[in-house]
Residue, then its C-alpha position, 0 to 999 in steps of 0.5 A: m500500500i502506498q503511504p499517504k504523504l505527511g507534512l511535518v511542521t515544526v517551529l524553531f525559536n532559539c532552541p538549538d539544545v533540543l534539536p539533536d534529540f528531535f532529529r534523532c527520534l525522527v530519522r529512526q522512523t519506519y515511515t518515510n513518505y514525509i516532508l519536514y517543514v522547519i520554520d525558523n522564528s529565532t532571533n539568531d542563527d543558532s537553531y537554523s544552523m543546528c538544523k542544517e548541520l543535523s540534516e546533513k549529518y543524517q542526509l535528510s533530503n525530505i526537509v524544507f527550511i523557511k527562515n523568517d526575518n523576525n519572530m512571526g509567532v507560532a500561529a503564523a509560522n504553523n500556517q506557513g508550514i501547513s500551507a506549504a504542506i498542502h501545496a505540496g500535496c500532503d494528505y496529512v499535516l502533523l504539527l509537532n514541537n521540536d522539544i519532544e522525544f519519542d522512542n517508538q520507531c513506528l510512531l508515524e506509521e501507527l498514527v497514520q494507520e489508525s487514521l486510515n483504519k478508523n477514518e479519524p481526521v484528528i489524532v493526538p497521543k499521550i504526553t509525559y513530562f521530560d523531567s519527571g516522567k509523569l503525565w502532562y496530557a492524557g485527554g482534555d477539555i475546554n472549560q467555557w465557564k472559566g475560559t481555561t483548558i484542562h489536561f486530564g492526568d496532569r502530574e499524575n502517574d501513568s496508569d490504565v485509567f489513561n490508556q483508553i482510546v477515547y474522543t477528547k474535547y481539547a488537545p494541544t498542538c504540540f503533537m497533532l495529526i490533522r487530515k488536510d480537509v480539516f483546514e479547508n473546513v475549519g480554517m487555519m490558525d488564528e495568527d492574532y494569538f501569536v503564541y498561547y491559546d492559538d491551539t485552544d482557538f483551533v480546537f474550539r473551532l474543531n468542536t464547533m464544526k463537529y470534528k472529533i479528536l481521538y486521544f490515542p494513548k498507544i502512542s506516547i511522546i515526551h515533552k520538554v515543557s516551555s523550553s523556548t518561552g521561559g516557563d509559566t511565570s516569565p514576563f513573556s508567558v504572563y503577558y501573552g497568557n493573559r492577553n490571549r485568554i481574554y481574546f479567546i473568551l471575547k472572540n468565542l464565547s457568548g451569553i452567560r458563558l462569556i460573563s462567567a469566564l470574564v468574571f472568573t478570569l478578572s477576579t483571579r487576576v486580582i489575586k495574581c496582583f498580590l502574588y506577582n512582583k512589579t514586573l509581572r504585575k505590569k505584564m499581566l495588566s498590559g496583557l489584559y488591556d491588549g487582549i480587550k483592545l485586540s478583540i474590539s479591533n477584530v469586531 
């Protein structure tokens, strides 16, 4: 049987240290009919140079480099890769971070086969933390009353409870197989998010269009969480996390859910004001303001 053509899309941002493990895992795959699209948003040439070096080391010919002049954000960079993959005739797009590892040499093969056998348009794996080995993601949900996402099993030990193949309402796009027709019907990533909540917005639209997301725990990957953004409490993360949460709520929710999510978000920010230092407090408040301003400008 002819293998469907895969477009693997990964976005670089000042992350040369994680790339050797990423390439090592990828080149061991039994599945060969893929193109790796590397979109570089980095502020220096270190990641790009490392990718070039590794592609030469492993003699990869099925790789396309797109180097941006500045950081366009992960949503826009993903769109660059998605568009290039669809234009090249790829049947599927696999959005994947490069701060991940996977030992299963048949991972891509099993992923595509499950989609073909069950006619599944979107599939995601089980994801564990790199440092602790505990679960990071084993299915999830979008809480519209709070404007937040939920990772089932987060920081728990893995067990049979998390090994059931089920449909899920939420999944991050750090590793997501998507059939090409999904983009034709749901649209591309919303580039206004830049980073954070772009996946929540995309998944929300998947749910709205009645697409199901299959959680497929037979496949598991390891995630070096927040390796390129400095963690949850970096000024960068605090700003965009708050900005985009407000933008997501105002863009997608309505009625009592909208009011509930806004009240919950703003009331919990009051608590954050006392917990954050002056720098983080300023970033949070400016993020909230810019999220409201962005929502108004898009009306």
